[in-house]
Backbone bond lengths (Angstrom), bond angles and torsions (degrees), N, CA, C in turn:
res aa  C-N    CA-C-N  psi(-1)  N-CA   C-N-CA  omega(-1)  CA-C   N-CA-C  phi
1 M - - - 1.462 - - 1.514 112.06 -
2 G 1.317 117.61 -1.41 1.462 121.32 -177.98 1.516 112.42 -94.17
3 G 1.329 116.00 151.60 1.450 120.93 -179.91 1.520 110.53 114.80
4 D 1.312 115.88 157.15 1.465 120.69 -175.58 1.521 113.04 -65.50
5 Y 1.329 117.60 -26.79 1.462 120.47 -175.32 1.532 112.44 -118.82
6 A 1.323 115.44 23.73 1.468 119.97 178.66 1.526 109.26 -82.22
7 P 1.339 117.80 154.22 1.477 125.59 -4.13 1.528 114.82 -88.81
8 E 1.337 117.77 -5.43 1.464 120.32 -173.30 1.521 112.76 -57.14
9 K 1.347 117.13 -53.13 1.459 120.08 -176.77 1.529 111.16 -69.88
10 T 1.325 116.48 -32.75 1.466 120.10 179.30 1.525 110.51 -63.88
11 I 1.316 116.02 -45.88 1.465 120.62 -179.27 1.529 110.55 -68.18
12 H 1.320 116.54 -41.46 1.467 120.26 177.61 1.529 110.44 -60.67
13 G 1.335 116.53 -41.27 1.458 120.57 178.13 1.516 112.39 -63.42
14 A 1.330 116.12 -38.73 1.469 120.37 178.13 1.523 110.64 -65.67
15 I 1.333 116.66 -37.03 1.466 120.89 177.21 1.526 110.16 -64.39
16 L 1.336 116.63 -42.94 1.466 120.49 178.16 1.531 111.36 -63.21
17 A 1.337 115.45 -36.48 1.469 119.53 -179.40 1.518 111.75 -65.06
18 L 1.335 116.87 -31.54 1.463 120.50 179.26 1.528 111.80 -55.77
19 K 1.329 116.10 -31.82 1.458 121.09 -176.04 1.525 112.69 -78.73
20 E 1.348 116.93 -12.67 1.467 119.63 -173.99 1.526 114.20 -119.88
21 I 1.310 117.07 0.13 1.461 120.09 178.12 1.526 109.28 -115.91
22 P 1.332 117.85 155.48 1.471 120.21 179.32 1.528 111.46 -63.29
23 E 1.322 115.91 154.51 1.464 119.96 178.79 1.521 112.19 -63.33
24 T 1.326 116.13 -22.01 1.466 119.76 179.42 1.523 112.61 -74.22
25 T 1.338 116.61 -16.19 1.461 120.68 177.12 1.525 108.69 -89.61
26 K 1.315 116.48 120.86 1.460 122.18 -175.90 1.524 110.61 -104.74
27 I 1.331 115.79 140.23 1.462 122.13 179.32 1.534 109.29 -108.16
28 T 1.323 115.51 128.62 1.461 121.90 175.79 1.523 108.71 -108.21
29 L 1.313 117.22 129.50 1.462 123.07 178.76 1.523 109.77 -104.38
30 F 1.337 116.18 125.25 1.458 122.00 177.78 1.525 108.80 -106.05
31 G 1.327 117.28 121.25 1.457 119.68 -179.70 1.512 111.67 166.68
32 R 1.306 116.10 -171.09 1.460 121.56 179.95 1.534 109.25 -70.26
33 E 1.329 114.17 113.31 1.464 119.65 -171.33 1.523 112.57 -59.15
34 F 1.321 117.60 -40.85 1.460 119.52 -176.80 1.526 111.16 -64.61
35 E 1.337 117.03 -33.61 1.460 119.90 177.32 1.524 110.94 -73.21
36 I 1.321 116.31 -40.50 1.466 120.65 178.97 1.521 110.17 -61.22
37 L 1.331 117.21 -47.04 1.463 121.19 -179.22 1.523 111.34 -62.93
38 S 1.329 115.83 -36.66 1.464 120.22 179.57 1.521 111.28 -64.07
39 H 1.336 116.27 -43.81 1.472 120.18 -179.47 1.530 111.47 -71.35
40 L 1.323 117.56 -35.89 1.464 119.99 177.05 1.526 110.40 -63.71
41 K 1.323 115.65 -40.14 1.464 120.67 178.25 1.530 110.52 -63.63
42 K 1.329 115.47 -39.26 1.460 121.04 178.92 1.530 111.16 -61.17
43 H 1.342 116.09 -36.88 1.471 121.01 179.88 1.533 112.07 -90.58
44 K 1.334 116.26 3.70 1.461 122.42 179.04 1.534 112.32 58.60
45 I 1.343 114.67 43.72 1.466 122.03 178.45 1.521 108.98 -114.01
46 E 1.323 117.00 130.19 1.461 120.92 178.58 1.524 110.42 -66.39
47 A 1.330 116.35 137.40 1.466 121.47 -176.95 1.525 112.61 -63.07
48 D 1.349 117.19 -26.43 1.465 118.93 -177.32 1.522 112.73 -74.10
49 R 1.342 117.23 -1.59 1.465 118.85 173.36 1.524 110.97 -71.50
50 F 1.335 116.78 -17.52 1.461 122.93 -179.60 1.526 110.20 -125.85
51 T 1.334 115.02 160.62 1.461 121.00 164.26 1.523 106.22 -96.21
52 I 1.324 117.22 128.18 1.459 121.27 -176.01 1.521 109.86 -114.85
53 I 1.328 116.37 124.55 1.462 122.79 177.82 1.527 107.91 -111.04
54 D 1.310 116.62 115.90 1.460 121.96 -175.73 1.531 111.00 -72.52
55 C 1.336 117.07 123.80 1.467 123.46 179.02 1.528 107.40 -137.07
56 M 1.310 117.23 116.22 1.464 120.54 -173.51 1.523 113.40 -86.04
57 D 1.335 117.41 -27.39 1.464 119.86 -176.83 1.526 111.33 -82.48
58 I 1.327 115.34 154.45 1.464 121.31 176.84 1.526 109.02 -130.96
59 I 1.319 117.22 128.54 1.467 121.76 173.00 1.522 107.02 -88.49
60 E 1.322 116.62 111.62 1.456 121.16 -177.73 1.526 110.64 -75.02
61 M 1.325 116.43 160.33 1.459 122.13 -175.92 1.528 112.93 -60.85
62 G 1.333 117.74 -36.12 1.457 120.07 -174.41 1.510 114.98 -90.60
63 E 1.332 118.13 2.34 1.463 120.80 -177.05 1.523 111.91 -79.73
64 H 1.335 115.71 154.95 1.461 122.13 -179.87 1.533 109.19 -67.17
65 P 1.333 118.68 122.02 1.464 121.47 -172.20 1.528 114.86 -57.91
66 T 1.327 117.46 -54.36 1.464 120.39 -174.66 1.520 111.57 -65.89
67 K 1.314 116.28 -49.10 1.465 120.90 -178.17 1.522 111.21 -61.88
68 T 1.313 116.96 -46.89 1.460 120.96 -175.42 1.520 111.35 -69.83
69 F 1.332 117.63 -38.15 1.461 120.37 179.95 1.527 110.67 -60.48
70 K 1.325 116.56 -38.78 1.462 120.53 -179.83 1.525 112.15 -75.99
71 Q 1.341 116.68 -34.96 1.468 120.54 -176.50 1.524 112.83 -78.88
72 K 1.337 116.74 -37.15 1.467 120.56 -175.91 1.530 110.17 -101.01
73 Q 1.332 114.76 73.58 1.453 120.33 -177.52 1.529 112.73 -71.48
74 N 1.339 116.51 -16.27 1.461 119.82 179.44 1.530 111.17 -101.93
75 S 1.322 116.80 23.17 1.465 120.64 175.52 1.529 109.53 -85.35
76 S 1.324 116.34 162.87 1.465 120.20 -179.86 1.528 111.37 -64.13
77 I 1.334 117.69 -35.52 1.465 120.53 179.32 1.523 110.73 -69.71
78 S 1.330 117.22 -46.92 1.474 120.40 -179.23 1.523 111.20 -63.54
79 K 1.331 116.81 -44.60 1.471 120.15 179.93 1.522 111.01 -66.27
80 G 1.330 116.42 -38.73 1.455 119.48 179.07 1.517 112.01 -59.58
81 F 1.328 115.93 -43.43 1.466 119.53 179.57 1.524 111.52 -69.92
82 L 1.324 117.26 -31.14 1.464 120.13 176.27 1.530 109.88 -62.70
83 Y 1.310 116.44 -45.87 1.466 120.91 179.50 1.532 110.90 -66.89
84 L 1.328 116.74 -36.84 1.463 120.82 178.87 1.525 110.44 -65.40
85 A 1.328 116.48 -44.66 1.467 121.26 -179.53 1.528 111.29 -63.89
86 K 1.329 116.90 -34.60 1.465 121.67 -179.24 1.518 112.36 -81.02
87 G 1.318 116.95 -8.12 1.458 120.58 178.97 1.520 113.62 82.84
88 E 1.320 118.03 13.85 1.460 121.13 -179.94 1.528 111.96 -81.81
89 I 1.328 116.89 -16.59 1.463 122.55 168.13 1.528 106.96 -132.36
90 D 1.333 117.11 157.79 1.466 121.28 -176.57 1.518 113.05 -98.02
91 G 1.330 116.15 -23.19 1.456 120.52 179.27 1.511 109.43 -149.12
92 F 1.332 116.34 150.46 1.462 120.91 -178.54 1.517 109.19 -131.87
93 A 1.347 116.24 130.14 1.457 121.29 -178.24 1.518 109.91 -132.07
94 S 1.340 116.19 145.95 1.461 120.40 179.37 1.523 110.01 -156.35
95 A 1.340 115.18 147.42 1.458 121.56 172.67 1.524 109.89 -100.64
96 G 1.323 116.50 16.35 1.454 121.89 -178.12 1.517 113.28 -82.25
97 N 1.314 116.19 -160.20 1.463 124.63 -177.07 1.539 110.68 -52.09
98 T 1.337 116.41 112.20 1.467 121.35 -176.59 1.522 111.85 -60.25
99 G 1.328 116.11 -42.55 1.455 119.75 179.32 1.516 112.05 -61.64
100 A 1.333 116.99 -41.94 1.459 121.15 178.71 1.520 111.11 -65.47
101 M 1.329 117.07 -35.74 1.455 120.50 177.38 1.527 110.79 -66.13
102 F 1.328 116.04 -41.72 1.463 119.57 -179.91 1.525 110.48 -68.17
103 V 1.327 116.57 -45.51 1.473 121.26 178.18 1.524 110.23 -62.14
104 G 1.339 115.90 -44.21 1.457 120.06 179.83 1.510 112.58 -59.91
105 G 1.325 115.93 -43.36 1.455 119.55 178.39 1.511 112.22 -64.65
106 F 1.323 116.01 -41.93 1.468 121.01 -177.02 1.527 111.69 -67.02
107 Y 1.343 117.52 -39.68 1.461 120.88 -176.68 1.522 114.00 -89.33
108 S 1.326 117.56 -25.87 1.466 119.95 -175.57 1.524 112.70 -92.42
109 V 1.315 117.48 -58.10 1.464 119.55 -178.51 1.519 111.76 -97.63
110 K 1.333 116.44 -13.29 1.467 124.52 172.35 1.530 113.08 65.42
111 A 1.315 113.61 161.99 1.464 120.22 178.84 1.522 110.20 -77.96
112 I 1.317 116.22 150.08 1.462 121.72 174.19 1.529 108.95 -60.66
113 V 1.312 116.17 139.96 1.462 120.30 179.32 1.524 109.86 -57.16
114 G 1.315 116.41 126.11 1.458 121.55 -178.74 1.523 113.55 103.12
115 I 1.335 116.85 -16.34 1.464 120.46 177.94 1.522 109.08 -76.44
116 L 1.315 116.39 124.19 1.457 120.73 179.77 1.521 110.70 -74.44
117 R 1.335 115.74 -47.35 1.468 121.16 177.72 1.526 109.33 -150.84
118 P 1.323 118.02 122.94 1.464 119.26 173.41 1.528 110.11 -60.40
119 A 1.315 116.34 151.34 1.467 121.15 -176.34 1.519 110.71 -126.16
120 I 1.325 115.15 151.23 1.458 120.86 172.63 1.528 107.41 -100.23
121 S 1.316 115.90 127.04 1.464 120.93 -179.02 1.519 109.94 -109.93
122 T 1.321 116.24 165.90 1.462 121.73 172.77 1.518 108.62 -146.41
123 L 1.321 116.07 164.47 1.461 121.45 -179.96 1.527 109.61 -107.43
124 I 1.326 115.84 126.81 1.459 122.69 178.72 1.530 108.83 -103.98
125 P 1.348 119.12 123.10 1.470 120.62 179.67 1.532 111.55 -66.29
126 R 1.325 116.17 138.22 1.459 121.73 177.86 1.524 110.64 -106.18
127 E 1.309 115.16 158.44 1.471 120.48 -178.67 1.529 112.22 -66.02
128 D 1.336 117.11 -25.10 1.456 119.50 -178.16 1.527 113.05 -84.69
129 G 1.328 116.90 3.52 1.454 120.98 179.21 1.517 113.93 99.36
130 G 1.339 116.97 -12.04 1.457 120.71 179.05 1.525 111.97 -88.71
131 V 1.312 115.16 -169.68 1.467 120.60 178.26 1.522 109.71 -132.68
132 T 1.319 115.63 152.14 1.458 122.67 175.33 1.517 108.72 -115.07
133 V 1.331 116.51 133.44 1.457 121.51 177.85 1.531 108.64 -83.14
134 L 1.319 116.31 126.43 1.468 121.97 177.04 1.520 108.97 -115.39
135 L 1.320 117.13 127.94 1.464 121.25 177.35 1.533 109.57 -154.29
136 D 1.302 115.95 145.54 1.450 131.98 1.11 1.522 109.30 -89.59
137 V 1.341 118.01 153.19 1.463 120.18 -179.12 1.528 112.02 -120.84
138 G 1.330 116.57 29.14 1.449 116.99 173.63 1.511 117.76 151.91
139 A 1.315 118.28 -16.99 1.462 119.44 -175.83 1.530 112.35 -75.76
140 N 1.323 117.34 -33.08 1.463 121.41 -174.06 1.526 109.88 -129.37
141 A 1.325 116.08 91.36 1.468 120.33 -177.13 1.524 111.80 -65.80
142 D 1.321 116.00 -34.19 1.472 121.16 178.99 1.518 109.08 -116.77
143 C 1.316 116.92 128.95 1.464 121.35 -177.47 1.523 111.15 -134.13
144 K 1.315 114.77 156.07 1.456 121.59 170.33 1.528 108.20 -104.43
145 S 1.305 116.00 168.35 1.463 120.57 -173.86 1.531 112.89 -62.27
146 D 1.345 117.40 -35.97 1.465 118.41 -179.55 1.522 111.77 -68.77
147 V 1.342 116.96 -29.34 1.461 121.10 176.39 1.529 109.88 -68.81
148 L 1.339 117.15 -45.55 1.463 120.62 178.13 1.528 111.05 -63.19
149 Y 1.319 116.38 -36.63 1.465 119.93 177.09 1.534 109.86 -60.31
150 Q 1.329 115.96 -43.85 1.462 119.53 -179.80 1.532 111.66 -68.51
151 F 1.332 116.98 -30.37 1.458 119.77 173.77 1.527 110.40 -60.28
152 G 1.338 116.17 -34.44 1.459 120.29 176.61 1.518 111.60 -60.83
153 I 1.326 116.39 -39.87 1.466 121.26 177.74 1.531 110.41 -66.42
154 L 1.341 116.16 -48.38 1.462 120.97 -178.12 1.527 111.53 -61.77
155 G 1.330 116.05 -45.97 1.457 119.93 -179.76 1.511 112.62 -64.65
156 S 1.317 116.43 -38.03 1.459 121.08 179.38 1.526 111.18 -64.38
157 L 1.335 116.84 -42.23 1.460 121.00 179.39 1.531 111.24 -67.22
158 F 1.336 116.49 -39.67 1.461 120.21 178.26 1.529 110.38 -64.16
159 S 1.321 116.35 -43.63 1.457 121.10 179.32 1.529 111.15 -63.07
160 K 1.314 115.86 -39.43 1.463 120.65 -176.74 1.528 112.01 -72.13
161 Y 1.328 117.28 -49.90 1.463 119.98 -170.18 1.526 114.57 -92.86
162 V 1.319 117.97 -22.35 1.464 119.99 178.65 1.526 111.52 -103.30
163 C 1.348 116.34 -40.85 1.472 120.27 -178.87 1.522 112.82 -90.40
164 G 1.340 117.18 -13.39 1.461 120.55 174.94 1.520 115.89 80.66
165 I 1.344 117.97 24.42 1.470 121.93 178.17 1.534 108.56 -92.31
166 K 1.326 117.35 123.50 1.465 121.06 -172.89 1.527 113.28 -64.37
167 N 1.318 116.83 -49.80 1.468 120.39 -177.93 1.532 108.45 -133.34
168 P 1.338 117.36 77.95 1.469 120.85 -171.66 1.524 112.87 -59.46
169 K 1.318 114.87 137.37 1.468 120.85 175.18 1.526 108.79 -87.88
170 V 1.319 115.94 123.54 1.461 122.40 -177.42 1.529 109.31 -106.27
171 R 1.331 116.47 130.33 1.463 120.70 177.28 1.525 110.04 -126.91
172 L 1.330 114.73 156.64 1.461 122.98 -179.90 1.526 108.67 -102.96
173 L 1.330 117.59 123.81 1.459 121.19 -179.83 1.522 109.76 -69.69
174 N 1.336 115.44 125.56 1.458 120.00 -173.76 1.531 109.27 -150.24
175 L 1.325 116.94 174.52 1.462 120.42 -179.43 1.528 112.47 -92.26
176 G 1.315 116.96 7.90 1.458 122.60 175.72 1.514 109.76 -165.77
177 E 1.329 117.63 157.56 1.454 121.00 -179.63 1.521 113.04 -78.78
178 E 1.326 117.00 -26.84 1.471 120.35 -177.71 1.527 110.98 -66.26
179 K 1.312 115.92 143.90 1.462 119.78 -177.15 1.527 113.17 -69.57
180 T 1.315 116.86 -14.02 1.465 120.22 178.42 1.528 112.19 -87.75
181 K 1.342 117.54 -6.69 1.458 121.74 -178.62 1.527 111.14 -82.39
182 G 1.348 114.51 161.07 1.456 119.29 172.78 1.512 113.94 111.40
183 N 1.339 114.61 -174.31 1.458 120.71 176.06 1.523 109.63 -94.77
184 L 1.314 116.61 -174.41 1.468 120.12 -177.88 1.527 111.61 -59.89
185 L 1.351 116.27 -37.48 1.464 119.99 -178.30 1.524 111.62 -66.40
186 T 1.328 117.48 -50.31 1.461 119.15 -176.15 1.526 112.20 -69.74
187 K 1.317 116.95 -33.33 1.473 119.74 176.87 1.526 110.84 -64.29
188 A 1.330 116.42 -45.24 1.468 120.34 179.81 1.522 110.86 -66.60
189 T 1.333 116.60 -38.44 1.462 120.69 -179.92 1.519 110.75 -67.29
190 Y 1.338 116.93 -39.45 1.462 120.46 178.64 1.534 110.38 -59.17
191 Q 1.319 116.27 -43.61 1.464 119.92 -179.66 1.526 111.21 -61.62
192 M 1.343 116.62 -36.78 1.467 120.02 179.26 1.528 111.21 -71.12
193 M 1.337 116.27 -39.26 1.464 120.59 -175.46 1.521 112.92 -78.64
194 D 1.309 117.50 -32.12 1.464 121.69 -175.11 1.523 111.35 -62.43
195 G 1.319 115.65 119.96 1.460 120.80 177.60 1.515 115.10 78.81
196 N 1.337 118.39 9.58 1.464 120.02 -178.67 1.533 110.58 -72.04
197 T 1.327 116.00 162.82 1.470 121.79 -178.87 1.533 112.45 -109.60
198 D 1.337 117.19 4.65 1.463 120.91 -178.23 1.527 112.87 -86.28
199 F 1.322 116.99 -26.31 1.460 121.09 178.00 1.522 108.93 -158.33
200 N 1.320 115.73 168.76 1.466 122.50 -174.78 1.529 109.61 -88.21
201 F 1.332 116.21 89.13 1.462 120.47 -177.90 1.522 110.00 -81.58
202 A 1.356 116.00 127.87 1.466 120.96 -175.87 1.523 112.56 -114.97
203 G 1.345 117.67 15.32 1.457 120.47 175.42 1.516 114.11 96.94
204 N 1.318 115.66 -168.41 1.462 122.29 -179.61 1.527 111.20 -77.76
205 I 1.321 115.40 158.98 1.457 121.50 172.56 1.522 108.50 -137.48
206 E 1.326 116.40 138.16 1.459 120.82 176.36 1.527 109.45 -89.18
207 S 1.328 116.28 157.14 1.462 119.93 -174.20 1.521 113.10 -62.89
208 R 1.326 118.06 -26.79 1.466 120.08 -179.63 1.529 112.12 -69.37
209 D 1.328 117.48 -16.13 1.461 122.00 -177.70 1.525 113.34 -103.44
210 I 1.324 117.38 8.83 1.464 121.42 -175.46 1.527 112.02 -59.73
211 F 1.337 117.27 -33.72 1.454 120.32 -171.61 1.528 114.18 -96.76
212 D 1.348 117.39 7.78 1.461 118.10 179.11 1.531 110.24 -85.25
213 S 1.315 116.81 -172.26 1.464 121.10 -172.62 1.523 113.49 -104.58
214 N 1.315 117.09 15.75 1.460 119.47 -174.98 1.532 113.85 -95.64
215 T 1.318 117.29 1.61 1.455 120.76 -174.91 1.523 110.83 -138.08
216 D 1.323 116.70 138.83 1.463 121.49 177.49 1.522 112.12 -104.51
217 V 1.331 117.01 -28.43 1.469 122.05 -179.46 1.521 109.04 -138.84
218 I 1.323 116.51 132.38 1.459 121.70 175.62 1.519 108.48 -119.53
219 V 1.329 116.28 128.30 1.458 122.51 -177.17 1.521 110.39 -108.11
220 C 1.331 116.35 136.13 1.461 121.99 175.11 1.522 108.76 -160.87
221 D 1.335 116.83 171.30 1.466 119.85 174.98 1.522 108.99 -74.84
222 G 1.343 116.26 162.46 1.456 121.10 -175.21 1.516 114.56 -65.27
223 F 1.315 117.45 -29.07 1.466 121.61 178.37 1.530 109.82 -64.84
224 T 1.329 114.99 -50.82 1.464 120.49 179.91 1.524 111.35 -65.33
225 G 1.326 116.58 -45.08 1.460 121.18 -177.91 1.514 113.07 -62.08
226 N 1.322 116.89 -37.49 1.459 120.03 179.54 1.524 111.38 -67.16
227 I 1.341 116.01 -37.73 1.463 120.21 176.98 1.527 110.42 -64.53
228 V 1.338 117.24 -43.73 1.468 121.40 178.69 1.528 110.41 -60.33
229 L 1.334 115.78 -46.31 1.460 120.74 -177.95 1.530 111.60 -61.22
230 K 1.332 116.31 -46.84 1.458 119.49 -177.25 1.524 112.15 -72.85
231 Q 1.327 117.28 -27.86 1.461 119.56 174.50 1.528 109.89 -66.23
232 A 1.338 116.07 -41.52 1.466 119.98 178.17 1.531 110.38 -63.55
233 E 1.327 117.02 -40.39 1.461 120.85 177.65 1.530 110.61 -64.23
234 G 1.344 116.24 -37.66 1.456 120.64 179.31 1.511 112.49 -66.11
235 I 1.338 115.90 -41.11 1.468 120.31 178.36 1.526 110.12 -62.92
236 Y 1.326 116.24 -42.72 1.464 120.52 178.48 1.529 110.40 -61.08
237 S 1.320 116.72 -43.53 1.461 121.40 -178.68 1.524 111.54 -61.65
238 I 1.332 116.69 -43.38 1.465 121.09 179.29 1.525 111.11 -64.18
239 M 1.329 116.41 -44.53 1.464 120.39 -178.89 1.523 111.22 -66.74
240 E 1.338 116.66 -35.01 1.461 120.03 177.73 1.535 110.54 -64.74
241 K 1.342 116.39 -43.59 1.465 120.68 179.37 1.522 111.87 -63.07
242 R 1.327 116.48 -33.67 1.471 120.81 -177.39 1.530 112.71 -90.91
243 G 1.306 116.97 0.94 1.456 120.20 179.06 1.510 113.69 67.61
244 L 1.330 116.95 35.93 1.470 121.30 -175.09 1.531 112.78 -107.60
245 L 1.309 117.68 13.98 1.458 120.16 -176.09 1.525 112.00 -76.78
246 D 1.345 115.16 145.78 1.457 121.73 171.77 1.522 107.51 -131.10
247 D 1.325 117.07 -170.45 1.464 120.03 -176.49 1.530 111.93 -58.81
248 Y 1.341 116.12 -37.54 1.468 118.92 -179.18 1.522 111.33 -70.44
249 F 1.310 117.36 -52.84 1.459 119.76 -175.55 1.530 112.58 -69.45
250 N 1.315 118.15 -21.48 1.463 120.25 173.70 1.525 111.74 -63.57
251 R 1.336 116.45 -23.47 1.463 120.76 -179.63 1.523 112.35 -74.07
252 F 1.340 117.04 -9.54 1.462 119.96 176.69 1.525 111.99 -81.53
253 N 1.308 116.68 -7.50 1.461 120.48 178.47 1.527 109.15 -64.21
254 Y 1.336 116.20 121.77 1.466 120.88 -176.65 1.530 112.17 -57.97
255 E 1.345 116.99 -23.74 1.454 120.39 -178.94 1.523 112.06 -58.99
256 N 1.335 116.30 -30.81 1.460 120.65 -175.17 1.525 112.79 -66.62
257 Y 1.328 116.97 -25.59 1.465 120.42 -175.02 1.521 112.11 -108.98
258 G 1.326 116.52 -28.89 1.450 120.68 172.48 1.506 115.46 78.59
259 G 1.307 117.77 -43.33 1.454 120.21 -177.45 1.508 111.42 -169.45
260 T 1.305 115.38 -175.94 1.462 120.98 -178.64 1.523 109.28 -143.75
261 P 1.327 118.60 140.92 1.470 119.99 -177.53 1.526 113.60 -81.29
262 I 1.319 114.94 150.32 1.465 120.47 167.23 1.520 106.12 -87.06
263 L 1.314 117.23 111.52 1.460 121.73 -176.50 1.524 110.85 -87.23
264 G 1.333 116.14 133.39 1.458 120.59 177.64 1.503 114.19 111.62
265 L 1.339 118.12 -1.42 1.460 121.09 176.16 1.525 110.11 -90.62
266 N 1.329 115.94 162.29 1.460 120.56 -179.92 1.527 113.02 -72.32
267 K 1.314 117.21 -19.89 1.460 121.77 -179.34 1.527 109.74 -128.55
268 T 1.325 115.84 164.85 1.458 121.16 -179.36 1.528 110.89 -79.31
269 V 1.332 115.82 118.82 1.460 122.43 178.26 1.531 107.79 -128.55
270 I 1.330 116.16 126.28 1.457 121.74 -178.33 1.526 109.49 -118.99
271 I 1.337 115.53 131.65 1.461 121.44 178.73 1.527 108.97 -105.52
272 G 1.331 116.49 128.58 1.450 121.47 178.47 1.520 111.36 -102.10
273 H 1.327 116.21 164.93 1.458 122.17 178.04 1.527 109.21 -71.32
274 G 1.327 117.12 141.39 1.455 121.09 -179.78 1.518 113.91 -60.43
275 I 1.335 117.33 -27.07 1.462 120.85 -178.75 1.528 111.65 -95.17
276 S 1.322 116.99 19.84 1.467 121.23 -176.03 1.524 112.24 -58.67
277 N 1.342 115.55 131.84 1.457 120.98 171.58 1.523 108.56 -97.09
278 E 1.340 116.99 -170.26 1.463 119.55 -174.97 1.526 112.47 -65.28
279 I 1.347 118.08 -33.24 1.478 120.65 179.52 1.529 109.96 -67.28
280 A 1.327 116.54 -43.25 1.469 120.69 178.59 1.523 110.87 -63.60
281 I 1.333 116.64 -41.50 1.471 120.41 179.07 1.520 110.34 -63.08
282 K 1.332 116.38 -43.92 1.467 120.16 178.19 1.525 110.65 -57.06
283 N 1.329 116.25 -48.12 1.464 119.77 -178.59 1.523 112.27 -69.46
284 M 1.329 117.80 -28.96 1.456 120.97 175.42 1.534 110.52 -65.02
285 I 1.322 116.37 -40.22 1.467 120.67 178.67 1.522 110.52 -66.58
286 I 1.330 116.46 -42.29 1.470 120.39 179.23 1.529 110.57 -64.67
287 L 1.338 117.35 -40.84 1.461 120.69 177.00 1.521 110.62 -61.76
288 T 1.317 117.40 -41.18 1.469 121.29 178.33 1.519 110.38 -58.09
289 K 1.328 115.81 -45.77 1.464 120.38 178.12 1.528 111.05 -60.60
290 D 1.335 116.54 -43.95 1.471 120.68 -177.75 1.532 111.51 -63.72
291 V 1.331 117.12 -41.80 1.472 120.49 -179.44 1.521 110.27 -67.36
292 V 1.337 117.00 -40.73 1.470 120.37 177.23 1.519 110.50 -60.96
293 E 1.335 116.37 -47.05 1.466 120.54 -177.09 1.527 112.76 -68.85
294 A 1.331 116.96 -22.53 1.469 120.30 177.60 1.526 111.76 -77.77
295 N 1.350 116.97 -7.80 1.473 121.70 -177.46 1.524 111.43 52.27
296 L 1.329 115.37 40.23 1.463 120.51 -174.40 1.522 112.16 -60.48
297 N 1.325 116.98 -41.12 1.467 119.53 -178.36 1.526 111.44 -62.55
298 D 1.329 116.52 -39.77 1.468 120.06 177.92 1.528 110.73 -66.37
299 K 1.334 116.62 -37.00 1.463 120.13 178.43 1.533 110.09 -64.75
300 I 1.326 116.91 -38.60 1.470 120.74 178.12 1.518 110.13 -65.29
301 K 1.337 116.48 -43.46 1.470 120.73 179.44 1.521 110.80 -61.59
302 E 1.321 116.80 -43.82 1.466 121.16 179.82 1.524 111.08 -62.11
303 T 1.316 116.36 -43.19 1.478 120.68 -178.55 1.525 110.69 -64.90
304 L 1.319 117.11 -43.99 1.472 120.28 -178.30 1.518 111.11 -68.01
305 S 1.331 116.88 -34.96 1.465 120.16 -179.40 1.527 111.53 -67.45
306 Q 1.353 115.71 -23.69 1.472 120.13 179.95 1.526 111.85 -84.51
């Protein structure tokens, strides 16, 4: 029920996803059952193609995440996390209130033991056709060096097991390539990352080089990452209005990726854009399936235990 165009676009996206996922993969819809059934009927889809969990409450976009998540236990987000925590679903995705999704994940399925702070990642299109993982992009506005170091581990594992990069190159976003450049945070983080054996650290990267093919993972605090992400979205929007898009810049369309995982939780949780249409929802569901099948959470647990 979350998102600017819910539930119509959400349900339509789930219907589209049915055509691209195996029959063994089951989709559960959390929301007001009477509305879900009405939209399924409109699309001439039998209700038994989905599992439907009736949830009457809705967490609105502007509501306080922690307070509302606890108060609205019959919302689609709260019920979804309940089912995820109980193991009745393997992954949970929503285009609803981002804060509520983050709070829900943290309190319901909890962070993996050893994770200092879960991070929200995103995929940045590269000129060579690949993608670069950028994290954090909003969950942690203020970070310490050990948190950024752990983001390097999380991003490297995501790049390896979900994006298929054998030995991902990890770089630290900074205002210069030299290791002496930056503020107190980036200087301290560079010292921790340099020469480490947990991931393939390739040094600093400047923002002008974010879109090239020399980096697989870029690490930064959530404040900086969110600005980078929204600047990229803004550039895409301007180029779309001016009719300047080509094959490369078309890949900046958020619809292509659908959502982004919260890395560091015990279960797979995917956050979608609030303005998600049916194509974005479809791709968010497919991404959820891919992350679950990659056993990413187990890979993170194994790495931290070592």
